[in-house]
BAFI-3210 file (N, C-alpha, C; in Angstrom, 3 decimals, decimal comma, padded with zeros to 6 digits):
// residues 249
n [1|2|3|4|5|6|7|8|9|10|11|12|13|14|15|16|17|18|19|20|21|22|23|24|25|26|27|28|29|30|31|32|33|34|35|36|37|38|39|40|41|42|43|44|45|46|47|48|49|50|51|52|53|54|55|56|57|58|59|60|61|62|63|64|65|66|67|68|69|70|71|72|73|74|75|76|77|78|79|80|81|82|83|84|85|86|87|88|89|90|91|92|93|94|95|96|97|98|99|100|101|102|103|104|105|106|107|108|109|110|111|112|113|114|115|116|117|118|119|120|121|122|123|124|125|126|127|128|129|130|131|132|133|134|135|136|137|138|139|140|141|142|143|144|145|146|147|148|149|150|151|152|153|154|155|156|157|158|159|160|161|162|163|164|165|166|167|168|169|170|171|172|173|174|175|176|177|178|179|180|181|182|183|184|185|186|187|188|189|190|191|192|193|194|195|196|197|198|199|200|201|202|203|204|205|206|207|208|209|210|211|212|213|214|215|216|217|218|219|220|221|222|223|224|225|226|227|228|229|230|231|232|233|234|235|236|237|238|239|240|241|242|243|244|245|246|247|248|249]
n.u [040,054|037,048|034,597|032,638|029,403|026,841|025,205|022,363|019,921|016,417|013,946|010,656|008,595|006,589|005,191|006,191|003,832|004,004|002,874|001,379|003,622|005,025|003,195|002,999|005,531|005,655|003,639|004,775|006,783|005,981|005,544|006,337|009,782|010,477|008,871|007,827|006,890|006,325|005,044|002,813|004,440|007,164|007,573|008,817|008,224|008,968|008,641|009,561|010,132|010,359|012,969|014,383|014,292|015,976|018,402|018,667|018,609|021,171|022,700|022,159|023,447|026,087|026,356|025,849|028,050|030,280|033,343|033,228|030,457|030,340|032,294|030,787|028,736|027,083|025,914|023,360|022,241|019,500|017,796|014,765|013,619|011,711|009,915|010,942|013,524|013,939|014,976|013,021|012,684|014,550|016,332|017,784|019,313|020,387|022,870|024,644|028,198|030,516|033,251|035,175|035,012|033,231|029,622|026,934|024,267|022,303|019,636|019,615|018,049|015,706|015,903|013,707|013,385|011,265|011,261|009,547|007,695|008,768|009,111|010,077|010,742|011,409|012,159|012,296|014,044|016,083|015,464|016,183|018,961|019,260|017,803|019,510|022,207|021,824|019,196|019,385|021,442|020,510|018,558|019,843|021,277|019,279|018,445|020,638|020,747|018,333|017,228|018,424|017,098|014,464|014,661|015,542|013,284|011,487|012,589|012,667|009,800|008,916|010,284|009,328|006,659|006,635|007,671|005,496|003,384|004,321|004,233|001,529|000,581|001,717|000,461|-002,333|-002,106|-001,318|-003,597|-005,572|-004,394|-004,788|-007,693|-008,321|-007,259|-008,775|-011,393|-010,870|-010,432|-013,052|-014,520|-013,428|-014,177|-016,948|-017,146|-016,524|-018,632|-020,757|-019,784|-020,061|-022,637|-023,620|-022,522|-024,219|-026,682|-026,513|-025,766|-028,243|-029,833|-028,746|-029,443|-032,164|-034,884|-036,331|-039,604|-041,538|-043,869|-044,209|-041,587|-040,015|-038,024|-038,321|-038,474|-039,644|-042,310|-043,397|-043,892|-042,611|-042,540|-042,926|-042,794|-041,706|-039,672|-039,620|-039,872|-042,734|-044,596|-046,985|-049,268|-049,080|-049,845|-052,414|-052,839|-054,220|-054,131|-055,515|-055,370|-052,639|-052,541|-054,021|-052,655|-050,429|-051,318]
n.v [-021,868|-022,719|-020,202|-019,777|-019,169|-021,320|-020,476|-019,480|-018,603|-018,451|-018,575|-017,203|-017,100|-015,290|-012,000|-009,041|-007,007|-003,873|-001,315|-002,101|-003,153|-000,854|000,795|-000,722|-000,576|002,204|002,823|001,211|002,817|004,283|002,797|000,878|000,341|-002,372|-005,254|-008,294|-011,869|-014,860|-017,764|-020,643|-023,904|-023,128|-020,872|-018,103|-014,805|-011,732|-008,156|-005,181|-001,707|000,392|001,499|000,293|-002,344|-002,349|-001,862|-004,008|-006,066|-005,981|-006,351|-008,746|-010,481|-009,856|-010,903|-013,724|-014,441|-014,008|-015,138|-016,247|-017,144|-019,009|-020,861|-022,900|-023,361|-023,874|-022,016|-022,114|-020,313|-018,909|-017,050|-015,467|-014,548|-012,322|-012,095|-009,845|-009,844|-008,912|-009,116|-010,552|-011,893|-013,759|-016,650|-018,225|-021,166|-022,726|-024,982|-027,531|-027,692|-030,019|-032,001|-032,289|-030,017|-029,859|-029,434|-030,177|-032,695|-031,826|-029,654|-026,503|-024,071|-022,018|-018,983|-016,555|-013,977|-011,366|-009,092|-007,267|-006,744|-006,047|-008,078|-010,897|-014,331|-017,104|-020,373|-023,790|-026,400|-025,336|-022,564|-021,225|-020,780|-018,748|-016,750|-016,204|-015,778|-014,132|-012,609|-010,986|-009,434|-007,856|-006,414|-004,708|-003,267|-001,909|-000,328|001,163|002,866|004,187|007,008|007,725|006,043|006,884|009,414|008,449|006,977|009,011|010,227|008,215|007,707|010,065|009,881|007,484|008,235|010,100|008,364|006,678|008,314|009,194|006,718|006,082|007,975|007,329|004,868|005,691|007,160|005,163|003,646|005,398|005,586|002,952|002,890|004,748|003,560|001,300|002,437|003,567|001,289|-000,055|001,986|001,601|-000,896|-000,630|001,237|-000,497|-002,314|-000,610|000,012|-002,559|-003,042|-001,142|-002,007|-004,264|-003,471|-002,065|-004,066|-005,438|-003,733|-003,687|-006,298|-006,193|-004,020|-001,209|-001,228|001,844|002,071|000,205|000,149|-002,208|-004,967|-005,533|-008,520|-010,732|-010,598|-007,985|-004,712|-002,293|001,229|003,288|006,139|006,989|005,377|003,423|000,466|-001,510|-003,627|-005,964|-006,071|-003,899|-001,935|-002,642|-004,696|-007,699|-011,336|-012,000|-009,670|-009,563|-012,166|-011,470|-009,250|-010,685|-012,379]
n.w [038,924|037,467|036,658|034,740|033,380|031,917|028,977|027,203|024,542|023,825|021,610|022,269|020,523|020,332|020,036|021,597|023,370|023,226|023,941|026,158|027,824|028,138|029,546|032,086|032,996|033,337|035,280|037,413|038,190|040,278|042,459|045,456|046,253|046,689|047,071|048,668|048,794|050,349|048,839|048,526|048,206|048,337|046,739|045,969|045,586|044,171|043,800|042,037|042,001|038,959|038,622|040,697|039,804|037,570|038,753|040,572|038,764|037,687|039,897|040,710|038,696|039,119|041,575|041,214|039,362|040,849|042,123|044,733|044,993|042,849|043,719|045,052|043,307|040,132|037,533|035,375|032,449|030,791|028,341|027,489|024,234|022,331|019,131|017,868|018,628|021,049|024,602|026,895|029,251|031,756|032,964|035,531|036,529|039,370|040,134|041,982|042,555|041,516|043,200|041,518|040,058|038,112|036,900|039,002|039,500|041,176|041,393|042,957|043,163|041,288|039,366|038,204|036,008|034,917|032,641|031,640|033,542|035,967|037,830|039,860|040,435|042,612|043,155|044,277|045,941|047,738|048,454|050,542|050,322|048,404|049,705|051,835|050,614|048,372|048,413|050,769|050,185|047,958|049,166|050,955|048,973|047,788|049,823|050,362|048,171|048,163|048,026|045,729|043,818|044,084|042,763|040,275|039,443|038,944|036,825|034,938|034,757|033,559|031,092|029,989|029,764|027,626|025,564|025,429|024,732|022,235|020,775|020,967|019,319|016,939|016,486|016,353|013,816|011,965|012,255|011,133|008,502|007,684|007,783|005,741|003,524|003,420|002,883|000,434|-001,223|-000,803|-002,244|-004,849|-005,311|-005,312|-007,686|-009,619|-009,591|-010,365|-013,148|-014,045|-013,919|-015,639|-018,039|-018,383|-018,625|-020,910|-022,585|-022,558|-023,941|-026,306|-027,271|-027,964|-029,071|-027,321|-026,041|-026,202|-024,759|-022,661|-021,883|-021,979|-023,558|-026,811|-028,282|-029,966|-030,632|-032,143|-033,684|-036,107|-036,086|-038,843|-038,779|-036,412|-035,964|-033,906|-031,885|-031,120|-028,811|-029,980|-028,242|-026,886|-028,658|-029,158|-031,063|-032,021|-032,295|-034,545|-036,100|-036,762|-038,145|-040,403|-041,562|-042,123|-044,138]
ca.u [038,757|036,073|033,584|031,780|027,937|026,264|024,295|021,759|018,691|015,427|012,760|009,431|007,527|005,634|005,570|005,820|002,749|004,848|001,971|001,146|004,702|005,395|002,129|003,275|006,775|005,411|002,817|005,618|007,750|005,488|005,226|007,379|011,033|010,593|007,604|008,086|005,891|006,615|003,823|002,858|005,504|008,389|007,602|009,266|007,924|009,507|008,361|010,275|009,792|011,067|014,284|015,031|014,478|017,246|019,511|018,831|018,994|022,666|023,443|022,161|024,498|027,291|026,559|026,039|029,154|031,289|034,227|032,699|029,262|030,812|032,995|030,051|027,459|027,115|024,745|022,962|021,528|018,689|017,018|013,570|013,606|010,544|010,187|011,737|014,849|014,171|015,123|011,799|012,826|015,841|016,156|019,007|019,178|021,627|023,136|025,758|029,485|031,172|034,477|036,155|034,792|032,076|028,314|026,445|022,890|021,252|019,101|019,166|016,907|015,746|015,520|013,207|013,306|010,547|011,848|008,407|006,817|009,652|008,934|011,270|010,221|012,413|011,537|013,180|014,241|016,783|015,264|017,000|020,411|018,976|017,584|020,885|023,330|021,456|018,200|019,809|022,273|019,742|017,756|020,852|021,580|018,168|018,443|021,740|020,366|016,862|017,066|018,654|016,048|013,369|014,937|015,622|011,811|010,723|013,109|012,230|008,344|008,833|010,719|008,459|005,359|006,931|007,612|004,045|002,395|004,698|003,785|000,062|000,243|001,998|-000,626|-003,433|-001,719|-001,420|-005,172|-006,215|-004,021|-005,557|-009,174|-008,519|-007,010|-010,065|-012,309|-010,558|-010,653|-014,503|-015,066|-012,988|-015,144|-018,373|-017,182|-016,447|-019,995|-021,369|-019,486|-020,507|-024,095|-023,962|-022,388|-025,137|-027,816|-026,117|-026,032|-029,736|-030,299|-028,216|-030,099|-033,510|-035,335|-037,327|-040,985|-041,751|-044,992|-043,970|-040,212|-039,446|-037,303|-039,165|-037,759|-040,176|-043,671|-043,282|-043,973|-041,905|-043,206|-042,101|-042,814|-040,783|-038,537|-039,400|-040,516|-043,714|-045,114|-048,308|-050,328|-049,032|-050,572|-053,706|-052,936|-054,517|-053,481|-056,264|-054,845|-051,255|-052,644|-054,566|-051,640|-049,284|-051,915]
ca.v [-022,402|-022,280|-019,488|-019,295|-019,772|-021,906|-019,357|-019,690|-017,816|-019,293|-017,659|-017,292|-017,415|-014,275|-010,655|-008,164|-006,032|-002,751|-000,362|-002,712|-003,211|000,579|001,136|-001,397|-000,080|003,517|002,625|000,749|003,879|005,024|001,613|000,837|-000,291|-003,859|-005,937|-009,801|-012,699|-016,456|-018,325|-022,121|-024,579|-022,510|-019,947|-016,688|-013,749|-010,383|-007,149|-004,034|-000,452|000,188|001,896|-000,741|-003,464|-002,275|-001,740|-005,163|-007,009|-006,047|-006,816|-010,293|-010,891|-009,570|-011,815|-015,148|-014,650|-013,739|-016,283|-016,687|-017,961|-020,143|-021,959|-023,992|-023,563|-023,572|-021,183|-022,352|-019,129|-018,867|-015,811|-015,571|-013,493|-012,401|-012,139|-008,683|-009,921|-008,229|-010,085|-010,304|-012,822|-014,463|-017,827|-018,854|-022,322|-022,871|-026,346|-027,810|-027,896|-031,345|-031,832|-032,239|-028,713|-030,027|-029,091|-031,557|-032,823|-031,206|-028,234|-025,914|-023,298|-021,271|-017,537|-016,284|-012,443|-010,928|-007,710|-006,199|-006,469|-005,874|-009,251|-012,074|-015,585|-017,922|-021,595|-024,843|-027,117|-024,621|-021,279|-020,549|-020,400|-017,553|-015,737|-015,944|-015,414|-013,059|-011,620|-010,043|-008,305|-006,903|-005,425|-003,810|-002,524|-001,023|000,560|001,972|003,692|004,612|008,182|007,881|005,307|007,775|010,382|007,689|006,547|010,112|010,473|007,089|007,884|011,028|009,491|006,488|008,907|010,694|007,344|006,086|009,212|008,983|005,428|006,148|008,920|006,500|003,809|006,365|007,478|003,781|003,163|006,227|005,323|001,659|003,137|005,400|002,519|000,327|003,245|003,632|-000,150|-000,069|002,815|001,029|-001,987|000,027|001,699|-001,602|-002,793|000,261|-000,288|-004,032|-003,002|-000,407|-002,906|-005,434|-002,669|-001,796|-005,406|-005,785|-002,754|-004,189|-007,548|-006,023|-002,813|-001,089|-000,584|003,091|002,053|-000,547|000,070|-003,646|-005,267|-006,265|-009,629|-011,206|-010,067|-006,464|-004,070|-001,223|002,444|004,040|007,496|007,270|004,424|002,558|-000,948|-001,705|-004,887|-006,115|-005,863|-002,477|-000,956|-003,158|-005,565|-008,970|-012,223|-012,068|-008,639|-010,147|-012,985|-010,752|-008,640|-011,446|-012,914]
ca.w [039,140|036,336|036,946|033,674|033,439|030,752|028,681|025,819|024,305|023,274|021,214|023,001|019,450|020,654|019,854|022,740|023,355|023,684|024,599|027,602|028,577|028,556|030,488|033,224|033,443|033,717|036,441|038,507|038,732|041,444|043,456|046,499|045,516|047,003|047,729|048,594|049,491|050,107|048,407|048,608|047,387|048,282|045,553|046,533|044,577|044,705|042,789|042,305|041,267|037,763|038,832|041,560|039,138|036,861|039,618|041,120|037,806|037,432|041,130|040,795|037,747|039,731|042,735|040,739|038,710|041,668|042,620|046,025|044,678|041,921|044,509|045,410|042,559|038,643|036,948|033,776|032,256|029,540|028,033|026,450|023,217|021,514|017,721|017,338|019,230|022,518|025,809|027,849|030,502|032,058|033,798|036,111|037,329|040,197|040,367|042,796|041,793|042,105|043,812|040,307|039,509|037,000|037,349|039,462|039,044|042,158|041,125|044,156|042,986|040,026|039,527|036,852|035,990|033,950|032,369|031,334|034,661|037,113|038,791|040,023|041,203|042,991|043,635|044,350|047,224|048,554|048,327|051,466|049,815|047,658|050,704|052,636|049,778|047,384|048,623|051,924|049,690|047,231|050,059|051,369|047,836|047,643|051,084|050,156|047,088|048,215|047,593|044,172|043,181|043,936|041,624|039,064|039,054|038,419|035,418|033,985|034,541|032,500|029,821|029,370|029,270|026,395|024,610|025,340|023,960|020,822|020,297|020,708|018,078|015,570|016,277|015,666|012,403|011,179|012,185|010,210|007,202|007,288|007,538|004,537|002,478|003,342|002,354|-001,012|-001,659|-001,042|-003,365|-006,033|-005,607|-005,973|-009,009|-010,536|-009,756|-011,269|-014,460|-014,527|-014,101|-016,879|-019,114|-018,459|-019,129|-022,401|-023,437|-022,646|-024,813|-027,736|-027,607|-028,536|-028,961|-026,036|-026,408|-025,446|-023,968|-021,412|-021,570|-021,967|-024,692|-027,830|-028,673|-031,330|-031,028|-032,171|-034,773|-036,111|-036,512|-039,837|-038,527|-035,135|-035,877|-032,459|-032,030|-030,230|-028,653|-030,407|-027,255|-026,342|-029,597|-029,397|-032,126|-031,688|-033,024|-035,897|-036,815|-037,300|-039,316|-041,550|-042,019|-042,728|-045,242]
c.u [037,824|034,976|032,523|030,292|027,742|025,127|023,755|020,452|017,724|014,225|011,341|008,319|006,523|006,053|005,233|004,806|003,508|004,032|001,722|002,238|005,215|004,390|002,504|004,537|006,558|004,805|003,770|006,701|007,320|005,185|006,608|008,588|010,889|009,381|007,881|007,010|006,322|005,197|003,933|003,910|006,716|008,553|007,699|009,029|008,194|009,087|009,036|009,627|010,667|012,525|015,019|015,161|015,760|018,398|019,899|019,333|020,480|023,346|023,411|023,148|025,856|027,440|026,620|027,180|030,406|031,966|033,637|031,431|029,719|031,777|032,165|028,988|028,082|025,874|024,567|021,860|020,702|017,835|015,898|013,623|012,353|010,988|010,979|013,037|014,884|014,121|013,966|011,954|014,206|015,516|017,596|018,910|020,428|021,821|024,471|027,051|030,090|032,579|035,445|035,837|033,721|030,756|027,694|024,859|021,732|020,905|018,773|018,000|016,857|015,202|014,854|012,835|012,420|010,572|010,697|007,563|007,443|009,368|009,859|010,441|011,306|011,751|012,666|013,366|015,074|016,728|016,071|018,428|020,194|018,689|018,942|021,971|023,029|020,401|018,586|020,740|021,620|019,028|018,667|021,033|020,455|018,194|019,517|021,527|018,949|016,584|017,360|017,698|014,807|013,454|014,868|014,137|011,234|011,280|012,534|010,771|008,196|009,275|009,763|006,951|005,457|007,058|006,262|003,160|002,890|004,193|002,298|-000,383|000,663|000,854|-001,901|-003,135|-001,873|-002,787|-005,733|-005,962|-004,887|-007,068|-009,306|-008,148|-008,182|-011,131|-012,127|-010,854|-012,214|-015,039|-014,575|-013,975|-016,546|-018,381|-017,102|-017,830|-020,775|-021,070|-020,046|-022,095|-024,478|-023,695|-023,547|-026,399|-027,744|-026,277|-027,263|-030,300|-029,946|-028,970|-031,443|-033,851|-036,236|-038,450|-041,262|-042,802|-044,815|-042,488|-039,524|-038,904|-038,260|-038,313|-038,375|-041,413|-043,801|-043,602|-043,341|-042,881|-042,504|-041,905|-041,718|-039,697|-038,378|-040,261|-041,630|-044,244|-046,582|-049,317|-050,314|-049,970|-052,013|-053,927|-053,112|-054,002|-054,101|-055,708|-053,562|-051,580|-053,257|-053,470|-050,641|-049,831|-051,972]
c.v [-021,763|-021,506|-019,110|-019,923|-020,437|-020,837|-019,739|-018,789|-018,743|-018,401|-018,036|-017,508|-016,265|-012,909|-009,756|-007,137|-004,590|-001,687|-000,901|-002,853|-001,810|001,075|000,410|-000,851|001,438|003,659|002,188|001,694|004,468|004,029|001,684|000,001|-001,611|-004,325|-007,412|-010,578|-014,320|-017,150|-019,889|-022,687|-023,944|-021,718|-018,548|-015,643|-012,593|-009,555|-006,034|-002,759|-000,521|000,464|000,831|-002,152|-003,452|-002,327|-003,211|-006,464|-007,172|-006,630|-008,259|-010,866|-010,836|-010,652|-013,286|-015,460|-014,390|-015,206|-016,914|-017,631|-019,067|-021,050|-023,070|-024,355|-023,342|-023,041|-021,586|-021,118|-019,132|-017,609|-016,127|-014,543|-013,594|-012,203|-010,918|-008,631|-009,145|-009,349|-009,596|-010,924|-013,476|-015,441|-018,080|-019,899|-022,610|-024,402|-026,427|-027,927|-029,181|-031,090|-031,810|-031,007|-028,671|-029,803|-030,448|-031,579|-032,394|-029,818|-027,530|-025,133|-022,529|-019,889|-017,122|-014,647|-012,126|-009,328|-006,827|-005,928|-006,151|-006,930|-010,374|-013,184|-016,412|-019,222|-022,815|-025,449|-026,350|-023,079|-020,413|-020,102|-018,894|-016,512|-015,223|-015,310|-014,324|-012,039|-010,634|-008,967|-007,399|-006,016|-004,583|-002,921|-001,463|000,130|001,643|003,151|004,188|005,998|008,373|007,083|006,180|008,862|009,705|007,355|007,641|010,449|009,459|007,275|009,051|010,742|008,360|007,170|009,447|009,585|006,809|007,062|009,296|007,834|005,435|006,953|008,052|005,493|004,411|006,770|006,233|003,388|004,154|005,929|003,981|002,040|003,755|004,370|001,762|001,060|003,360|002,124|-000,289|000,808|002,245|-000,038|-001,647|000,539|000,558|-002,316|-001,989|000,157|-001,488|-003,908|-002,032|-001,224|-003,829|-004,630|-002,350|-003,089|-005,823|-005,003|-003,267|-005,414|-007,286|-004,613|-002,596|-000,490|000,643|002,928|001,254|-000,468|-001,258|-003,905|-005,989|-007,437|-010,127|-010,709|-008,625|-005,983|-002,803|-000,136|003,139|005,464|007,886|006,342|003,631|001,418|-001,014|-003,142|-004,890|-005,639|-004,559|-001,524|-001,531|-004,069|-006,884|-010,012|-012,436|-010,774|-008,911|-011,190|-012,252|-009,938|-009,497|-012,125|-011,850]
c.w [037,951|037,047|035,801|033,843|032,046|030,282|027,310|025,688|023,753|022,895|021,876|021,773|019,619|020,337|020,978|022,335|023,935|024,331|025,918|028,350|028,888|029,688|031,957|033,798|034,037|035,143|037,637|039,014|039,923|042,503|044,377|045,734|045,630|047,644|047,524|049,349|049,298|049,872|048,728|047,784|047,260|046,982|046,182|045,345|045,034|043,430|043,131|041,646|039,899|037,744|039,676|040,747|038,237|037,685|040,070|039,998|037,559|038,751|041,206|039,862|038,451|040,849|042,208|039,839|039,620|042,005|043,820|045,844|043,787|042,656|044,742|044,373|041,028|038,313|035,526|033,552|030,832|029,506|027,068|025,521|022,388|019,972|016,987|017,989|020,533|023,555|026,734|029,081|030,563|033,017|034,261|037,055|037,993|040,596|041,433|041,907|042,356|042,537|042,673|039,461|038,403|037,662|037,972|039,052|039,936|041,806|042,486|044,170|041,786|040,180|038,262|037,027|034,784|033,702|032,056|032,561|036,014|038,259|038,719|040,861|041,537|043,463|043,374|045,848|048,106|048,220|049,502|051,158|049,038|048,560|051,433|051,746|048,733|047,794|049,747|051,210|048,634|047,937|050,487|050,076|047,631|048,657|050,870|049,098|047,067|047,717|046,210|043,394|043,152|042,780|040,345|038,557|038,436|037,026|034,493|033,710|033,372|031,120|029,141|029,011|027,948|025,282|024,276|024,611|022,389|020,091|020,037|019,524|016,771|015,322|015,763|014,181|011,498|011,110|011,012|008,779|006,736|006,965|006,171|003,313|002,197|002,605|000,686|-001,731|-001,877|-002,200|-004,615|-006,503|-006,144|-007,286|-010,039|-010,669|-010,534|-012,680|-014,976|-014,771|-015,363|-018,054|-019,388|-018,969|-020,609|-023,102|-023,511|-023,845|-026,260|-028,265|-028,199|-028,391|-027,816|-026,460|-025,564|-024,541|-022,679|-020,965|-021,471|-023,258|-025,531|-028,438|-030,149|-031,742|-031,105|-033,538|-034,903|-036,727|-037,416|-039,448|-037,275|-035,109|-034,534|-032,859|-030,876|-030,011|-029,261|-029,361|-026,688|-027,379|-029,913|-030,531|-031,618|-032,617|-034,533|-036,643|-037,514|-038,395|-040,573|-042,207|-042,742|-044,249|-046,290]
res [m|e|t|r|t|s|k|k|s|q|s|t|g|n|t|l|n|r|p|k|a|l|e|t|k|t|l|k|c|k|q|e|h|l|h|y|e|m|k|a|g|k|n|f|v|i|e|f|s|t|g|a|y|e|l|i|k|e|k|i|l|q|l|i|k|s|p|e|f|n|l|s|f|v|v|v|e|q|h|g|v|e|l|s|n|l|n|i|d|s|c|y|k|i|f|n|r|k|a|n|n|q|p|g|n|l|l|k|f|t|m|n|l|y|h|t|t|n|k|m|t|v|n|g|g|r|v|d|i|f|i|n|d|i|f|d|k|i|c|a|e|i|q|n|h|y|t|e|l|n|i|c|n|k|t|i|h|s|q|l|s|i|i|k|d|s|l|s|n|i|i|q|k|d|l|k|r|n|q|m|e|a|l|k|t|t|e|d|q|l|s|t|v|d|l|n|t|s|g|l|q|l|a|e|s|e|d|g|e|i|c|p|n|c|e|q|t|v|q|t|e|g|i|a|c|d|s|c|n|n|w|f|h|y|k|c|v|g|l|t|e|d|h|i|n|s|f|n|n]
***
């Protein structure tokens, strides 16, 4: 009998927020190992502690790939992969198996596992199959490993806290480096502005002499002083138009 599952991966097109994911996994190390609720529309929601989730994730795969389960059902498996190729969620669609051993068209139920939040949702017309064939067994699995899970969660919490602190230090260093680079860029831009301004002032000086009296450029109406070699505006030295005309004549 064929017991394989149909499996594929699909990119989510997103990048995992690693600090947030680490924070969630760390906090859930201290939560109860299993909490469940049947919501409207036959939407069965289950949340696990971090240690319990890792245990149950493997147990579910073991159950849905067992010959006993595959005698009646076909599993279509799909995984959500974010941009850095991390598997962030898994979806298992359970279909009926035909008498000729081929997958049927009847979707019994769907299991969604969210690896960054330790959450699982089950929905569909036959959620009761999940409860009877899978959920009861994962509850027993948690009960049988309750003490070990307590120890496991403490260890995971300690390790994740170290990783989280290291990641925070890396982020702070990157932030400081970016700030220094931005400051250097700003300083370079200001230096360029200063050079351009100095060039402009020099160009203005080269276009005409500066009158010592008013410190403005002497363009046309000016007179040179033979003793100091400076140029003065007519009006700055008290020369009127009559004086200029007399001088020219």
